[in-house]
N, C-alpha and C positions, 0 to 999 in steps of 0.2 A: 504494500500500500504506500503510495506516494503522498506526502503532505507538503504543501507549499506554505512558506513563511515569508511574510513581508520583510523586505530587506531593512527598512527603517525600524521595525519592531526588533529584529534580530540584532541590529546595531545598538539599540537602546538596552537590550538585555545584556549584551556584551559590556557596555559601559557600566551598568549596575553591578555586574559581576566583578569587574575590575575595581570598582569603588569598595565593594564588600571585602575583596582580598586585601586592599590597602588598609581598611579599617581593622581587620583581623591582625595584620602585621603590626599596626600601631598599638593595639591592645596587648599583644604579646610583648612588645618592647616595654610598655608601661608595667605590665605584670612582673617582668624580670627586674625592673628598677625597684619596684615595691619590695620584692623578695630580697634584693640586695640590701636595701635600706633597713629592713627588719633584722636581717642577719647582722649587719654592722652595729645597729643600735643595741641588739642583744649582747654582742661582744663588749661594747662599751660599758653597758650596765653591769655586766658580769665581771669583767676584768679591769675596767677603768681605762682601757685603751682600744683603739680601733685596729683591726687587722690591716696589714700592708695593702691589700687589694681594695680597701674601702676608699671612696672618693674623699679628697681633702677639702673640697668646698661645697 
């Protein structure tokens, strides 16, 4: 069975998919930053100093 899809609709769906992929990548970066922040803060509270791989600013 052959289905025809309007080219404009297909392009719009491609653009929305690309936007969604970008949003997921941004959320993953944010989550990784939050995880690092929590790890660094826990180390500071526990030991009084930050591990070497924690950001300085």
